C-alpha positions, 0 to 999 in steps of 0.5 A: 712662184719664184721671187722676182730677182732684184736685177729685173726691177726697173733702174729706179735710181737712174730714172730719178736722176733723169727726172731730176735733171729734166726738172732742173733744165726746165726750171733753168729754161723758165728762169732764163726766159723770165730774165730775158723778158724782164731785161727787155721790159726794163730796157725798152729800145732807145732808137727806131725800127726799119722793116726790111722784107719782114725783118725788124732792124733796130737803129739809133739815128743822131745828128745831121750832115754826111751819113756815118754808119756804125756796125758793132762787133760780137757779144755787144750791141749798138750801145757799145758806141754809146758807151764809147762816146763815139756817137756823141762825138760824131753827131756834132758834125754828122748824121750818125746811124748805129745799127743793131746787127741781126740778133743783137740788141733789138734787131730780129734774126729769123731762121729763114736764112744763114746770117753770114756777113754777106746776108747781114750786109744785104739786110743793112744795105736795104735798111740804109736805102730806106733811111736815105743813107747814101755815100756813107762812111761806114765804121765797123768794129771787130765782127762788124768789119766783115759786114762793112767790107761786104757792104763796100764790095757790093756792086750797088754799094752806098759806101764812100769810105771805110774805117775798120777797127780791130777787124778779122780779115784773113782765115785763121784757126779760131778755138773760140769758134769751135767751142761755141759751134754746138750752140749754133746748131738748131734744136741742140743749140736752142736747148743749150742757150736756155740752160747750160750756155745761159748759165755759163754766159753769166758766169763768164761775162765779166772775164770775157769783157776784161779780155776784150778791153785788156790791157786797159781796164773795163770802163766803169759805165760799160756794162751799165750802159750795155746792160748785162742781162741784155747781153746774155739773152738766148737770142743774143747767145745764138747770134754770138755763136752763129757769127763765131761759126761764120767768121772764118768762112766770111774772111776766106770769101772776102780775101779773094775780093780785096783787090776790088776794093777801090774806096779809101780805107782806114785801118785801126788796130791795138798793138796789144790786141789779144782777140785779133792779132794786128800783125796777121790781120790789120797789117796784112790787109794794109799790105793788100790794099793800095788805098789804105791808111794803117794806124796801129795804136801802141798799148791798146787792145781790142776795144780801142774805140773806147780809148781813142774815139777822137782818132776815129772821128778825125779819120772821118773828117780827114779822109786823106787816103786816096787810091794808089796811096798806102800809108802806115801812121803808127803812133802818129797824132791826128789833127785837132778834130775841133778845128 
């Protein structure tokens, strides 16, 4: 009987490698899930919940008076406005409601719809109605400006004034959106956000935050307030990726409707913003609106609400913009907000 040739044998070496990789991925997924559960146990929700068609939306409600709604950007959660001091400053004079957008913080992001800026605006519009928030001032930062604009452009809008901070308003090529696109794909993305993406999110978080704040240093209490592990949970990695993928189409759809925006709009941008080009977005939006104030703040980057929260409060209080009056106030000082 002829001996079995060695090349007819199963490639045991390859099988061992595949098994080893699978075991490593499974172990990583278990570790990631455990870290996410522990983060949520250690950091229980600080606010309350409103149920909108079966979707639980987390929000923080502070102060009394005219309503001011805060919408955070990508990669963070509503605690960004806590860390910046904006909620505390506004709550001295207004009722301030900060929402966790779907998939961020403690708000749910079910898979029964695409969570575009329009879909998020619809959800938050209903949440605002349940909370009795009418004729509100809406402040959006970064990706949150897209949701703020969609809220204001609804036929049944409950928005009286917009304050847009470091926003992305016109479709442009975005390498970051292309890089995270695989994480937004069902199944493949689910595997990635419990394994490879989860590991890289932790490794790159410090660098990402530094880029967001540059050229300013990252405030010492920023990550302790937002909690590092809360920002790298699989659900939030998915929300980050999907929002990045939806960003360019959202801006493209909004661009065609800016001429329908009739309420006062105050636009803030950091002159040194490396995340969103202020010339291509803030200044261009200002030129497209006849009822806007533009404030480009010298020497500040994307997270300018941490550096000059008092200017945002003053923008709420002043409400100087009226239809037909478009003004740029680069570097101009605001009135004393304590007056």
